[in-house]
BADOMAR-20425 format. One line per 8 residues: number of its first residue (from 0); for each residue x, y, z of C-alpha. Coordinates in Angstrom, 1 decimal, always signed. Each point is the difference from the previous one (the first is absolute). Last residue first. Layout:
<nodes>
NUM) X,Y,Z  ...;
</nodes>
This chain:
<nodes>
698) +14.0,-8.0,+26.6  +0.7,-3.5,-1.3  -2.2,-1.2,-2.9  +2.8,+0.4,-2.5  +2.0,-2.6,+2.1  -2.5,-2.5,-1.4  +1.9,-0.3,-3.2  -2.3,-2.4,-1.7;
690) -0.5,-3.8,-0.5  +3.6,-1.2,+0.3  +0.8,+2.9,+2.3  -0.4,-1.3,+3.5  +1.3,-3.5,-0.7  +3.0,+1.4,-1.8  +0.6,+2.5,+2.8  -0.1,-2.8,+2.6;
682) +2.4,-2.1,-2.0  +2.3,+3.1,-0.3  -0.3,+0.6,+3.7  +1.3,-3.4,+0.7  +2.8,+0.5,-2.5  +0.9,+3.3,+1.8  +0.1,-2.1,+3.2  +2.4,-2.5,-1.6;
674) +2.2,+2.8,-1.4  +0.3,+1.5,+3.5  +0.7,-3.3,+1.6  +2.8,-0.7,-2.6  +1.4,+3.5,+0.3  +0.3,-0.2,+3.8  -0.6,+3.6,+1.2  -3.8,-0.4,-0.2;
666) -1.9,+2.4,-2.3  -3.4,-1.6,+0.7  +0.0,+0.7,+3.7  -2.8,-2.3,+1.3  -2.4,+0.7,+2.9  -2.6,+2.5,-1.1  +0.3,-0.6,-3.7  -0.4,-3.7,+0.5;
658) -2.8,+0.4,+2.6  -2.1,+2.0,-2.4  +0.6,-2.5,-2.9  -0.9,-3.0,+2.1  -3.2,+1.6,+1.2  -1.0,+1.2,-3.5  +0.6,-3.2,-1.8  -3.6,-1.4,+0.3;
650) -1.3,+2.9,-2.1  +2.2,-1.2,-2.9  -2.6,-2.6,-1.0  -2.3,+2.9,-0.9  +2.4,+0.9,-2.8  +0.1,-3.4,-1.7  -3.8,-0.6,+0.5  -0.8,+3.3,-1.6;
642) +2.3,-0.7,-2.9  -1.7,-3.4,-0.7  +1.7,-0.1,-3.5  +0.4,-3.8,+0.3  +3.8,+0.5,+0.3  -0.5,+2.8,+2.6  -2.1,-2.3,+2.2  +2.7,-2.7,-0.2;
634) +2.7,+2.5,+0.8  -1.8,+1.3,+3.0  -0.6,-3.5,+1.3  +3.5,-1.1,-0.6  +1.4,+3.2,+1.5  -2.0,+0.2,+3.2  +1.7,-2.9,+2.0  +3.6,+0.8,-1.0;
626) -0.7,+3.7,+0.6  -1.3,-0.7,+3.5  +3.0,-2.3,+0.7  +2.4,+2.7,-1.3  -1.7,+2.6,+2.1  +0.2,-2.1,+3.1  +3.7,-0.8,-0.6  +0.6,+3.8,-0.4;
618) -1.7,+0.7,+3.3  +1.7,-2.8,+1.8  +3.4,+1.5,-0.9  +2.8,-2.1,-1.5  -1.1,-0.9,-3.5  +3.3,-1.0,-1.6  -0.8,-3.7,-0.1  -3.3,+0.8,-1.8;
610) +2.0,+1.1,-3.1  -2.3,+2.3,-2.0  +0.3,-0.3,-3.7  +2.2,+2.5,-1.9  -1.9,+2.8,-1.7  +2.8,+2.5,+0.6  +0.1,+3.0,+2.3  +2.1,+2.9,-0.8;
602) -1.8,+2.2,+2.5  -1.8,+3.3,-0.3  -2.8,-1.3,-2.3  -0.4,-3.1,+2.2  -0.5,+2.2,+3.1  -2.4,+2.3,-1.8  -2.1,-2.8,-1.4  -0.2,-1.8,+3.4;
594) -1.2,+3.3,+1.6  -2.7,+0.5,-2.5  -1.0,-3.6,+0.5  -0.2,+0.6,+3.7  -2.2,+3.1,-0.5  -2.3,-2.1,-2.3  -0.1,-2.7,+2.6  -1.0,+2.4,+2.8;
586) -2.8,+1.5,-2.1  -1.3,-3.3,-1.3  -0.3,-1.8,+3.4  -3.6,+1.2,+0.7  -1.1,-1.3,-3.5  -1.8,+2.4,-2.3  +3.3,+0.7,-1.8  +0.1,-3.6,-1.2;
578) -3.4,+0.2,-1.7  +1.0,+3.2,-1.9  +3.4,-1.6,-0.9  -1.9,-3.1,-1.3  -2.2,+2.2,-2.1  +3.1,+1.6,-1.4  +1.4,-3.4,-0.9  -3.2,-1.2,-1.6;
570) -0.3,+3.3,-2.0  +3.6,+0.0,-1.2  +0.4,-3.6,-1.1  -1.5,+0.6,-3.5  +2.7,+2.6,-0.4  +2.7,-2.6,-0.5  +3.4,+1.7,-0.1  -0.5,+1.2,+3.6;
562) +1.7,+3.3,+0.6  +0.6,-0.6,+3.7  -0.8,+3.6,+0.7  -3.4,-0.7,-1.5  -1.0,-2.4,+2.8  +0.8,+1.8,+3.3  -0.3,+3.3,-1.9  -3.7,-0.6,-0.7;
554) -0.8,-0.9,+3.6  +1.9,+3.1,+1.2  -1.9,+2.3,-2.3  -3.4,-1.4,+0.8  -2.1,-2.1,-2.3  -3.4,+1.2,-1.3  -0.1,-1.2,-3.6  +1.0,+3.5,-1.2;
546) +3.2,-0.3,+2.1  +0.7,-3.3,-1.7  -0.2,+1.6,-3.4  +2.1,+2.9,+1.1  +2.8,-2.3,+1.3  -0.2,-2.0,-3.2  +0.6,+3.1,-2.1  +3.3,+0.5,+1.8;
538) +0.8,-3.7,-0.5  -0.7,+0.4,-3.8  +2.3,+3.0,-0.3  +2.8,-1.7,+1.9  -0.4,-3.0,-2.3  +0.1,+2.3,-3.0  +3.1,+1.6,+1.2  +1.7,-3.4,+0.4;
530) -0.9,-0.9,-3.5  +1.0,+3.4,-1.4  +3.6,-0.1,+1.2  +1.4,-0.5,-3.5  -1.4,+3.4,-1.0  +0.5,+1.0,-3.6  -2.1,-3.0,-1.2  -0.6,-0.7,-3.7;
522) +1.6,-3.5,-0.1  -1.4,-0.8,+3.4  -3.6,+0.6,-1.1  -1.2,-3.6,-0.1  +2.4,-1.1,+2.7  -1.6,+2.6,+2.3  -3.3,-1.9,-0.1  +1.7,-3.3,+1.0;
514) +1.7,+1.8,+2.9  -3.4,+1.4,+1.1  -1.4,-3.5,-0.3  +2.6,-1.6,+2.1  +0.1,+2.8,+2.6  -3.7,-0.3,+0.6  +0.4,-3.8,+0.6  -3.1,-1.9,-0.9;
506) -2.7,-1.8,+2.1  -3.1,+2.0,-1.2  -2.5,+0.6,+2.8  -2.5,+1.7,-2.4  -0.4,+3.0,+2.3  +3.7,+0.2,+0.7  +1.6,-0.5,-3.4  -2.7,+1.8,-1.9;
498) -0.3,+2.9,+2.5  +3.8,+0.6,+0.1  +0.4,-0.1,-3.8  -2.9,+2.5,-0.3  +1.5,+2.2,+2.6  +3.2,+0.1,-1.9  -1.8,+0.9,-3.2  -2.0,+2.7,+1.7;
490) +3.2,+1.5,+1.4  +1.5,-0.3,-3.5  -2.7,+2.1,-1.7  +2.3,+1.2,-2.7  -0.4,+3.7,+0.8  +0.7,-0.5,+3.7  +0.6,+3.4,+1.5  -1.2,+0.5,+3.6;
482) +3.6,+0.0,+1.4  +2.3,-1.9,-2.3  -0.7,-3.0,-2.3  +3.1,-1.7,-1.3  +0.9,+0.8,-3.6  +3.5,-1.5,+0.0  -0.1,-2.0,-3.3  -0.2,-3.3,+1.9;
474) -2.8,+1.3,+2.2  -2.2,+0.7,-2.9  +0.5,-3.4,-1.6  +0.0,-2.1,+3.2  -3.1,+1.6,+1.4  -2.0,-0.1,-3.3  +1.2,-3.6,-0.6  -1.1,-1.0,+3.5;
466) -3.5,+1.5,-0.6  -0.6,-1.8,-3.3  +1.6,-3.3,+1.1  -2.1,-0.1,+3.2  -3.1,+0.6,-2.1  +1.0,-2.6,-2.6  +0.6,-2.6,+2.7  -3.3,+0.7,+1.8;
458) -1.9,+0.0,-3.3  +1.4,-3.4,-0.9  -1.0,-1.3,+3.4  -3.5,+1.3,-0.4  -1.8,+2.3,+2.5  +2.1,+3.2,-0.4  -0.6,+2.3,+2.9  -3.0,+2.3,+0.4;
450) +0.4,+3.7,+0.6  +0.2,+1.3,+3.5  +2.7,+2.5,-0.7  +0.4,+0.4,-3.7  +0.8,-2.0,-3.2  +0.3,-3.4,+1.8  +0.0,-1.3,-2.6  +1.4,+0.9,-3.4;
442) +0.9,-3.6,-0.8  -3.7,-1.0,+0.6  -1.2,+1.1,-3.4  +2.5,-2.1,-1.9  -0.5,-2.7,+2.6  -3.6,-0.5,-1.0  +1.1,-0.9,-3.6  +2.8,-2.3,+1.3;
434) -2.4,-1.8,+2.3  -2.5,-0.5,-2.8  +2.6,-1.4,-2.4  +0.0,+2.1,-3.2  -2.8,-0.4,-2.4  +0.7,+3.2,-1.9  -3.3,+1.4,+1.2  +1.0,-0.8,+3.6;
426) +3.3,+1.9,-0.7  -2.0,+3.0,-1.3  -2.2,+0.1,+3.0  +2.9,-0.3,+2.5  +2.1,+2.6,-1.9  -3.0,+2.3,+0.1  +0.1,-0.1,+3.8  +3.7,+0.3,+0.1;
418) -0.1,+3.5,-1.2  -3.5,+1.4,+0.4  +1.0,+3.3,+1.7  +1.9,+0.9,-3.1  -3.3,+0.6,-1.8  +0.5,+1.2,-3.6  +3.3,-1.7,-0.5  -1.3,-2.9,+2.1;
410) -2.8,-0.5,-2.4  +2.2,+0.5,-3.1  +2.5,-2.7,+1.0  +3.7,+0.7,+0.6  -0.2,-0.2,+3.8  -1.8,-3.3,-0.5  +3.3,-1.9,-0.4  +1.2,+0.9,+3.5;
402) -0.9,-3.2,+1.8  +0.5,-2.4,-3.0  +3.6,-1.2,+0.9  -0.8,+0.2,+3.8  -3.0,-2.3,-0.4  +2.0,-2.4,-2.2  +2.9,-0.1,+2.6  -2.4,-0.7,+2.8;
394) -1.8,-2.7,-1.9  +3.3,-1.8,-0.8  +1.3,+0.5,+3.5  -2.9,-2.0,+1.6  +0.5,+0.7,+3.7  +2.8,-1.5,+2.1  +0.4,+3.4,+1.9  +3.6,+0.4,-1.1;
386) -0.9,-1.3,-3.5  -2.8,+2.5,-0.3  +2.3,+2.8,+1.1  +2.6,-1.0,-2.6  -2.7,-0.2,-2.7  -1.4,+3.4,+0.9  +3.6,+1.4,-0.3  +0.6,-1.4,-3.4;
378) -3.2,+1.2,-1.5  +0.2,+3.4,+1.8  +3.5,+0.5,-1.4  -1.1,-0.8,-3.6  -3.0,+2.3,+0.5  +2.3,+2.8,+1.1  +2.0,-0.1,-3.2  -3.3,+0.2,-2.0;
370) -1.1,+2.9,+2.2  +3.1,+1.7,-1.2  +3.4,+0.7,+1.5  +1.2,+0.5,+3.6  +1.9,+3.3,-0.3  -2.6,+1.7,-2.2  -2.8,-1.4,+2.0  -2.9,-2.1,-1.1;
362) +0.1,+1.2,-3.6  -2.6,-1.6,-2.4  +1.5,-0.9,-3.3  +1.0,-3.5,+1.1  -3.6,-0.4,+1.3  -1.2,-0.3,-3.6  +1.8,-3.4,-0.3  -2.2,-1.3,+2.7;
354) -3.3,+0.7,-1.9  +0.0,-3.4,-1.8  -0.3,-1.8,+3.3  -3.1,+2.1,+0.9  -1.8,-1.3,-3.0  -1.3,+2.4,-2.7  -3.6,+0.3,-1.1  -1.0,+0.3,+3.6;
346) +1.1,+3.6,+0.1  -2.5,+1.0,-2.7  -3.0,-1.4,+1.9  +0.9,+1.6,+3.3  +1.0,+3.3,-1.6  -3.3,+0.2,-1.9  -2.1,-0.9,+3.0  +1.7,+2.7,+2.1;
338) -0.5,+2.5,-2.8  -3.7,-0.9,-0.1  -0.3,+0.4,+3.7  +1.4,+3.6,-0.3  -2.2,+0.6,-3.0  -3.1,-1.0,+2.0  +0.8,+2.1,+3.1  -0.9,+3.3,-1.5;
330) -3.3,-1.0,-1.5  -1.0,-1.6,+3.3  +0.9,+3.2,+1.7  -2.1,+2.1,-2.3  -2.9,-2.5,+0.4  +0.1,+0.3,+3.8  +0.3,+3.8,+0.0  -2.7,+0.5,-2.6;
322) -2.4,-2.4,+1.8  +0.5,+1.7,+3.4  -3.7,+0.9,+0.4  -0.7,+1.5,+3.4  +3.5,+1.4,+0.0  +2.6,+0.3,+2.7  +3.3,+1.2,-1.6  +3.6,-0.7,+0.8;
314) -0.3,-3.6,-1.2  +1.3,-3.2,+1.6  -0.6,-2.6,-2.7  -0.6,-3.7,+0.9  +0.7,-2.9,-2.3  -1.9,-2.9,-1.7  +1.3,-2.7,-2.3  +0.7,-2.2,+3.0;
306) +3.5,-1.0,+1.2  +0.4,-3.3,+1.8  +0.7,+0.3,+3.7  -2.0,-3.2,+0.8  -2.8,+2.0,+1.5  -0.3,+2.2,-3.1  +2.1,+3.0,-0.8  -0.6,+3.6,-0.9;
298) +2.6,+2.4,-1.4  +0.2,+3.4,+1.7  +0.8,+2.7,-2.6  +2.8,+2.5,+0.2  +0.3,+0.0,-3.9  +3.6,-0.6,-0.7  +1.3,-1.8,+3.1  -3.2,-1.7,+1.3;
290) -1.6,-0.9,-3.3  +3.2,-0.8,-1.8  +1.3,-2.0,+2.9  -3.2,-2.0,+0.4  -0.2,-0.8,-3.7  +3.6,-1.2,-0.2  -0.3,-2.1,+3.3  -3.2,-1.6,-1.4;
282) +2.0,-1.8,-2.7  -1.9,+0.7,-3.3  -3.0,-2.3,-0.6  -2.0,+2.4,+2.2  +0.0,+2.5,-2.9  -2.8,-2.0,-1.7  -2.3,+1.0,+2.9  -0.3,+3.5,-1.5;
274) +0.4,+2.8,+2.5  -2.1,+1.2,+2.9  -0.7,+3.1,+2.1  -1.4,+0.6,+3.4  -0.2,+3.5,+1.7  +1.4,+1.4,+3.2  -0.4,+3.6,+1.0  +2.5,+2.3,+1.6;
266) -0.3,+3.7,+0.5  +3.5,+1.3,+0.4  +1.8,-2.5,-2.2  +3.6,-0.8,-1.0  +1.6,-0.4,+3.4  -2.6,-2.6,+1.0  +0.8,-1.7,-3.3  +3.6,-0.4,+1.1;
258) -0.6,-1.2,+3.5  -2.4,-2.6,-1.3  +2.5,-1.1,-2.6  +2.6,-0.5,+2.8  -2.5,-2.0,+2.0  -0.9,-2.3,-2.9  +3.7,-0.5,-1.0  +0.8,-1.0,+3.6;
250) -1.8,-3.3,-0.3  -3.4,-1.5,-0.5  -2.7,+0.0,-2.7  -2.8,+2.5,-0.4  -2.8,-2.4,+0.5  -2.9,-1.4,-2.0  -3.7,-0.8,+0.3  -0.6,+3.1,-2.2;
242) -2.0,+1.8,+2.7  +2.7,-1.1,+2.4  +2.6,+1.8,-2.2  -2.2,+3.2,+0.0  -0.3,-0.1,+3.8  +3.7,-0.6,+0.5  +0.9,+2.8,-2.4  -2.5,+2.5,+1.7;
234) +1.4,-0.8,+3.4  +3.5,+0.4,-1.2  -0.8,+3.3,-1.7  -1.6,+1.5,+3.2  +2.8,-1.2,+2.2  +2.6,+1.6,-2.4  -2.0,+3.2,-0.1  -0.1,+0.1,+3.8;
226) +3.7,-0.7,+0.2  +0.9,+2.8,-2.5  -2.2,+2.5,+1.8  -1.4,+2.8,-2.2  -3.0,-1.8,-1.4  -0.9,+2.5,-2.7  -3.4,+0.9,-1.4  +0.9,+3.7,+0.4;
218) -3.0,+1.4,+1.8  -0.9,-2.9,+2.4  +3.3,-1.9,+0.0  +2.3,+3.1,+0.0  -2.3,+1.7,+2.5  +0.1,-2.9,+2.4  +3.8,-0.4,-0.2  +0.6,+3.7,+0.7;
210) -2.7,+0.7,+2.6  +2.3,-0.2,+3.0  +2.7,+2.3,-1.4  -2.6,+2.6,-0.6  -2.2,+1.5,-2.7  +1.8,-1.4,-3.0  -1.0,+2.0,-3.1  -0.5,-2.5,-2.7;
202) +0.8,+0.7,-3.7  -0.5,-2.5,-2.8  -3.1,-1.4,+1.6  -0.2,-3.8,-0.6  -0.7,-2.5,-2.8  +2.5,+0.8,-2.7  +3.4,+0.9,+1.5  -1.0,-0.9,+3.6;
194) +0.3,+2.9,+2.4  +2.2,+3.0,+0.5  +1.5,+1.9,+2.9  -0.3,+3.6,+1.2  +0.7,+0.9,+3.6  +3.2,+2.1,-0.3  +3.7,-0.5,+0.2  +2.4,+1.9,-2.3;
186) +1.7,-2.0,-2.8  +3.5,+0.2,-1.4  +0.8,-3.5,+1.2  -1.0,+0.8,+3.5  -1.7,+2.9,+1.8  -1.4,+0.7,+3.5  -2.8,+2.3,+1.1  -2.0,-2.4,+2.2;
178) -3.7,+0.3,-1.1  -2.5,-0.1,+2.8  -2.9,-2.5,+0.4  +1.9,-2.4,+2.3  +3.6,+0.7,-1.0  -0.3,-0.2,-3.8  +2.8,-0.3,-2.5  -0.9,-0.7,-3.6;
170) +2.5,+0.2,-2.8  -0.8,-0.2,-3.7  +1.6,-0.5,-3.4  +2.9,-2.4,+0.7  +2.0,-1.4,-3.0  +1.0,-3.7,+0.6  +2.6,-1.6,+2.3  +1.6,+3.4,+0.8;
162) +2.7,+2.3,-1.3  -1.0,+3.6,-0.7  +1.4,+2.1,-2.9  +0.5,+3.7,-0.5  +1.3,+0.5,+3.5  -1.0,+2.9,+2.4  -3.7,-0.6,-0.3  -2.9,+2.4,-0.4;
154) -3.2,-1.9,-0.7  -0.9,-0.5,-3.7  +0.0,-3.8,+0.2  +3.5,-1.3,+0.4  +2.2,-1.2,-2.9  +0.9,-3.6,+0.0  +2.7,-2.5,+1.0  -1.1,-3.5,+0.8;
146) +1.6,-2.3,+2.6  +0.0,-3.8,-0.3  -0.8,-2.5,+2.7  -0.9,+2.7,+2.6  +0.5,-1.3,+3.6  -1.2,+3.3,+1.5  +2.7,+1.7,+2.2  +0.0,+3.4,-1.7;
138) -3.8,+0.3,+0.0  -0.2,-0.9,+3.7  +2.8,+2.3,+0.9  -1.5,+3.0,-1.8  -3.4,-0.8,+1.6  +1.6,-0.2,+3.5  +1.7,+3.4,-0.4  -3.2,+1.7,-1.2;
130) -2.0,-1.8,+2.6  +2.3,+1.3,+2.8  +0.0,+3.5,-1.3  -3.8,+0.2,-0.4  -0.7,-2.0,+3.2  +2.2,+2.4,+2.0  +3.2,-1.4,+1.3  +0.5,-0.3,+3.8;
122) +2.0,+2.7,+1.8  +3.6,-0.9,+0.7  +1.2,+0.2,+3.6  +3.8,+0.4,-0.1  +2.9,-1.5,+1.9  +3.4,+0.6,-1.6  +2.8,-1.7,+1.9  +3.4,+1.4,+1.1;
114) +2.4,-2.6,+1.3  +2.0,-0.4,+3.2  +2.8,-2.5,+0.3  +1.1,-2.6,+2.5  -2.6,-2.6,-0.9  -2.8,+1.8,-1.8  -1.2,+3.1,+1.9  -2.9,+2.0,-1.4;
106) -0.3,+3.7,-0.5  -3.2,+1.4,-1.5  -0.5,+2.4,-2.9  -3.4,+1.3,-1.0  +0.5,+3.3,+1.8  +3.1,+0.6,-2.3  -2.4,+0.4,-2.9  -1.4,-2.3,-2.7;
98) -0.6,+0.1,-3.8  +2.3,-3.1,-0.4  +2.4,+1.9,-2.3  +0.0,+3.0,+2.3  +0.7,-2.3,+2.9  +3.0,-1.5,-1.9  +1.5,+3.4,-0.7  -0.5,+1.1,+3.6;
90) +1.7,-3.1,+1.3  +3.0,+0.4,-2.3  +0.3,+3.7,+0.9  +0.1,-0.9,+3.6  -2.8,+0.4,+2.5  +1.1,+1.9,+3.1  +1.3,-1.9,+3.0  +2.9,+2.4,+0.7;
82) +2.5,-2.5,-1.1  -1.8,-0.5,-3.3  -3.0,-2.2,-0.6  -0.9,-2.6,-2.6  +3.5,-1.4,-0.6  +0.6,-0.7,+3.7  -3.5,-1.3,+0.3  +0.6,-2.7,-2.6;
74) -2.3,+0.3,-3.1  -3.6,-0.2,-1.1  -1.8,-3.1,+1.2  -3.6,+0.3,-1.2  -3.3,-0.2,+1.8  -3.3,+0.6,-1.6  -3.2,+0.0,+2.0  -3.3,-0.4,-1.8;
66) -3.3,+1.9,-0.2  -3.0,-2.0,-1.1  -1.1,+0.3,-3.7  -2.7,+2.5,-0.9  -3.3,-0.5,-1.8  -0.4,-3.5,+1.3  -0.6,-3.2,-2.0  -2.1,-2.8,+1.7;
58) -1.1,-1.6,-3.3  +2.0,-0.4,-3.2  -1.7,-0.3,-3.4  +2.3,-0.9,-2.9  -0.1,+0.5,-3.7  +1.6,-1.1,-3.2  -2.1,+0.6,-3.1  -0.6,-0.8,-3.7;
50) -0.1,-3.8,-0.2  -1.4,-0.1,+3.6  +1.7,+0.0,+3.4  -1.4,+1.0,+3.4  +1.8,-1.1,+3.2  -1.6,+0.6,+3.3  +2.3,+0.8,+2.9  -1.2,-0.1,+3.6;
42) +1.7,+2.4,+2.5  +0.1,-1.3,+3.6  +3.7,+0.8,+0.5  -0.8,+3.6,-0.9  +0.8,+1.7,-3.3  +1.5,+3.5,+0.1  +3.0,-0.7,+2.2  +2.5,+0.7,-2.8;
34) +1.1,-3.6,-0.3  -3.7,-1.0,-0.1  -0.8,+2.3,-2.9  +2.9,-1.5,-2.1  -0.9,-3.5,+0.9  -3.6,+0.5,-0.9  +1.0,+1.4,-3.4  +2.5,-2.9,-0.5;
26) -2.7,-2.6,+0.8  -2.6,+1.6,-2.2  +2.3,+0.4,-3.0  +1.5,-3.5,+0.5  -3.3,-1.7,+0.1  -1.3,+1.6,-3.1  +3.3,-0.5,-1.9  -0.1,-3.7,+0.9;
18) -3.6,-0.5,-1.2  +0.7,+2.0,-3.2  +3.2,-1.8,-1.1  -1.4,-2.6,-2.4  -2.6,+2.6,-1.2  +2.5,+2.7,-1.1  -1.9,+3.2,+0.8  -2.5,+1.6,-2.4;
10) +0.4,+3.8,+0.1  +0.1,+1.6,+3.4  -2.1,+1.3,+3.0  +2.1,+0.2,+3.1  -2.3,-0.2,+3.1  +0.6,+1.0,+3.6  -2.6,-0.3,+2.8  +0.5,+1.0,+3.6;
2) -2.4,-1.1,+2.7  -0.4,+1.9,+3.3  +1.7,+0.9,+3.2;
</nodes>
């Protein structure tokens, strides 16, 4: 066994997909070899991915796969052989198809019948054949974001065009120091690869699979490993930032940009640039976005997270004197920052309020009207939510009224990612209330998993209104998400509503605010059942949210199955369920509750009060007495939202419940006695289920 190396040399690959493509190529190649018995269970896979290559090195690869045994059920014996025991025409035809002979057939009994089975020993695949198949599978299964069609390089190829992520110009396949004669994408494998475009050898003859990465770096000035390049860049960025007494900032944006620049360079070097301090008068979000998004620069921040007029450039060239690179990048970024300053200054000439009329010309959805129509719905809905929560409805309505006005500003037109953020700046410039200005930005929150929630009351109401209106509007016209498709982001909207209500502990009815949202679109609705469907949709998302927080399926169902209108009660109740199930009595009581539910479901029991005079059996008298003692304490705990106390108080009922079901026949012949016992079970069920349906905990 030895190491196998495969490299596809291409034109520049899409940077945002490079890391994923590199991993997928290596994993699929290894999987294909393993399935053919060519890669051992101890094989190590090294992923190489640069802007112009996908490659993988796999250790512990053998030249020939291990033999395997193939067994196939062919046909009943009476069909396979004639009366004299000779192979029938049907069997012979099947054997010919399988490339087998009668000597490979075995008889096996299944029940009362005999069947003919084909049992063959199949020789293991050669490395050449196995790699050829594995390479084809790996290329076919790559998660390519967008396929290109191109004509192959000179090599003979059956089709005039090839489809791949980018045109491929070279294929290396080395087993140790020997070339494996495979082909792909119109290319024949060899040992020739290429170095850095400007600072390395253009042609590199790879000596062996084990020398690949070392030769590329020494001769070609290329760091082949994506992860190694990324670590090198990160260390250089941190060192440069420290030298400037600054930091790179926080958040997923920095990590995403690091991945992207790693995919853009083969020989990384980090240099420091600067821009005029006057641009710092522009909101720093604008400058940060243009530097990161357009130029792939890393802005620098001081200890208080304030932007500095310095930035870091990740270059693809290591130079003793990078003056030209730095000055060139400074010249390039200056017009971008000037545009941002112009947009900011120009936008502030007009108040947000005056922009509302322009929203009437912006289509929200052809069946739901314009953004202007939507703003009117948001204003009314935010006010309704604020009134339900006893917040300042005037501020909530004002925030919702101005929330979308920045969509028609020049800055947001250029940088849509700044919607809400620019609204906050422009509202502050217009001397709007500080909470209203902040709420304009907050109404988009949470924008993604883990994002911050609105901090202000007005922002909370506007955010709920924005998400609820999206759900109500799209559901009302019948465009419910199916499968993985969710073009309107309704799953994200539902999760946002859940997070706001739960994590901010807001005491409001989900049904009430969903109904209020639907009223705003009722005139345009084609589905009158939309409110009920929205609730179903939200409760389904709630299950996923609780699962992500570490709760088990039965704990979740115990609470969610009750479809609580107030989601702020969900976490306290599910925590109470978790505490209850830790009690030694929990399993028996959960089973008893399940039995109670089943009995009451099958009967025509009413909620009539229990008549103590009709309690004849000692066991039912004991249960009634236990319930009478437990109920006031459990109800009091429930009333003060001590759900754990309400549930744990039930532990004392176990003995009386067990004896009742062991000694008492619920469906007595006397209708009055039967009804009384069912009433007793009704009281027990109510006590059991007022916090959660603990029957869901039963095995």
